N, C-alpha and C positions, 0 to 999 in steps of 0.2 A: 445787937451787932453781930453776935456769933451766929444767930439764926439767919441773918441776911447773907452772911458769908456762905453758909451751907446752901442756901437757895441759889445764890449766884453761881456756885460751883456746879450745881445740878443743871441749871439752865444752860450753862456753857457746854456741858457734856451733850445735852440734847441737841443743841445747835451744831456741835461738831459732828454728831452722828448723822444729822440731816444733810450736812454738807458733804460728808463722805459718801453717803448713799447717792446723792445727786451726781457726784463725780463719777461713781461706778456706773450709773445709768447712762451718763453722757458718753463714757468710754465704749460701752456696749453699742450704743446707737451709732457712734462713729464707725465701729467695726462693721456693722450691718450695712451702713451706707456705702462704705468702701467696697464691700462684697458685691452689692448691687451694681456699683459703677463698673467693677471688673467684669461682671456678667454681661453688662450692656456693651462694653467696649470690645471684649475679647471673643465673644461667641456669636454665631449666626442667630441664635435665639435671642441674645441680647440686642442685636441689631433690630430684630423684628419688634421686640418690646419697646425699644427706643423710638422706632419709626411709627408704631401703631398705638402706643399707650402714652408715653411721655410727651412726644413731639406734638400730638394734637392738643395737649393741655396747654402747652407753652408757645405754640406757633403752628404754622401751616407747613406741611411737608407731604411728599408723595409716599403713601404707605408701601412698605416692602412686601413682597409676596410671602406667604406663610412658609415657615421652614419645612423642608422636605427631607425624607429619609434618603440615605445614599442609595444609588442604583444597585440592585442585586444582579448577579450574573444571570443571563438568560438561560432558562432550562429548555433544552432541546428534547424533542420526542425521539428517544432512542429505544423505543419498545421493540422487543424481539418477537419474531414469528417463527413458526416451524413449518418447513416446506420440503417437499421431495425434489431432489435434483437428479436428473438422469444423464449419465455419460454413455454416449452411443457406442455400440459394439462395432469394431472394424476388423477386417482381415487383411493381412499383408503377406505377400509372397516374396521372400528374399531370394535373390539370385546368389547362391552360395558358391564361391570359387574354391574353397578349401576349408578343412576342419583340422585343428591342431590341438595337441595336449600341452604344447609349450606356448606360452604367451609371447615369448621372444621370437619364436619362429613365425607365429601368426602376424606379429607386428612387421617383421621383415618382408613377408609376402604381401602384406597390405600396402606397404610403401611402393613395391614394384607394380602393384595393381593401379595405384593412383597415377603412376607415370603413363599408364595406358588409357587413362580417362575414367577408370572405375572409381567407386566410392572408397574402397579400401577401408571399410569400417570393420572393426573387430568387435564381435558380439559374444560376450561370455555367457555360457549357460552350463550349469552342472559340471564345472571343471573343464569344459571344452571351449575352444576359441574358434569361432566361425568367422571367416573373412567374407564380407558381403560386398557385392558389386553394386547392387541397387535393390530397392524395395518397390514392388508393384502392388497395386490395389486389387488387381484381378489375376486369377491363376492363369487365365488364357494368355494375357500379355507376358507373364513370366515364362510360360512354356514356349511361347514363340521366340523370345530372345534366347532362351536356353538352347533351343534347337539350332539356332543360327551359330551359337558359340561352339556347340558340339560338332557341327558340320565343318567349322573352321579349325577343329583340332583341340579345342579347350575342354577340360573336364570340369563339369559344374553340376549343381543340383538345385532343387527348389526346397527352401526351408520355410515352412508355413509359420507365421507368427500371428496367431489370433489374439485380438484384443477384446476381451469379454466386456460387454456392457454391464453397467451396474447402476442401481438406484440408491441414493443416499438421502437420509432425512437430516436436514441441517436446521439448527436454530440460530438465527442471526437477525440483524436489522433488515428492513426492506431494502435499504440502499446496498447493503452487502450482497443480498441475494440477487438483486437486479444486476449488480456489477459482475457477479459470478456467472450468471447465465449468459450475459453479453460476452464475457471473456471466453467462455467455452465455445460459443457459436463462432466467434471470430477466429479462434485457434483452429477449429475444424476447417473453416474456409481457407485459412492460410496454409494448412497442411496440403490441401488439394491443389492450391495455387503453386506451391513450391514444387510439388510432383510434376505438375504440368510444365513449368518452366524448365525443370531439369531434363525432361524428355524433348521438348521442342527446341531447346538450345542446340542440341546435336542434329535433330532432324531438319530444322530450318536453317542450319548453319549460320547462327546468329554471331555477331561480333561480341566482344567482351562488354563494350559500352551498351549494346542493346540488351545483353543479359542483365547487366547491372540496373538498367532502367526498369526492367520487369521486376527485379528483386526489390527495388526502391518502392515501386507501386504496392507490392505486397506488404512491405514494412510500414508504409504510411497508412494503409488501410487497417492493418493490425493495430498500430499505435493509436489511431483515432477511435477504434472500436473497444479497445481495452480500457475499461473504466477503473479509475483509481479507487481502491477500497482498502480499509484497514482489516487485515486478516483476523485480528483478535486471537482467540485461543482455538479456533476451529481447525482441525487437521485438514479438512477438505479445502478450506480457504487458503491456508498456508501452503499446501501442496500445489494448488493451481496458481497461486501468486508466484511461487518459485519457478514453475514451468513457464509461465508467461515471460519472466525475466530471461530464462534460458533461451527461449525461442527468439526473443528480440535481439539478444546478444549474438546468437548464431547468424541471424540475417545481417546484422550490422557488421559482423566479421567479414562477410562476403563483400559488403559495400566498401569497406575501408582497406581491404587487401589490394596489393598491387600485383598484377599478372602480366607476364611477358608472353605466355603461350596460352592459346585458347583451350588447350587440353587441360591445363591446370585449373582454369575457371570451371570447366565442365566437371572435373573431378571434385572440386570443393562443393559445387551445387549438389552433386549426388551424395557426397559425404554428409552434408547438412541435412538432406532429406531423410537419409537412413538414420542418422543420429537422432533427429527429432522424433521420428517414428518409434524408435526403440525407447527413447525417454518417455514418450507418452504411454507405451506399454508398461514401463516401470512405474509410472504414476498410478495407473489403474491397479496394478498389483499391490502397490503400497497401501492403497485405500481399501483393498478387499478385506 
């Protein structure tokens, strides 16, 4: 009897261990099945497994497309190239009505010149302040007007302002270089057009409305020709971009200003022409 009891106790332990092992295995199996269910329910990959693996085994369904990777940002071709850009040389001959060592005196005289239809632009150079009535593209035209003024009792002189051409090597994208060359060409044509309007406004005795129409045409042509570009870190691109903005703002100032007298419109036209000419000279000097 004692032997049976020991045997019965041992058999009971073995059965208990088998039962405990079976319970542990069952628990692990349940955890795995729950994990699979979560994958199937909660993820796109699970949907694909459900539609293309499990569903065909237990029923008919339309397979889902294979899971795809998320779209990556499109990589654009922004390769840079190196190219030479040439800024043309230009010569201007300023009709100088006076030279002052005092900026205040120069400004006062410039205001009186504006009332007579002149540009009244003050150009500073080496500590001297030159009061300019107009800027001519040829020395012959400048001398002709100068002689008329001298004959009328005015003291004046011709001040030459050479704008030296230069060639620059620039490294930028093709779009930036194309925009730059287009902008430079458009600016040159606009400078010539503004000079023409400033002269013909007086000679043809145009009205203010007619003068504004011609300025508007120049503005529209310039605006459509100037291509938008990101200057980046290039000194040349930054400088030209700033000058383009200055030019458009100056023309727009003529268009939005109200004038009661024709002579005031004529003066602002000349002032704008001289100012933009001097700014272009400064642009070239800053890049030299």
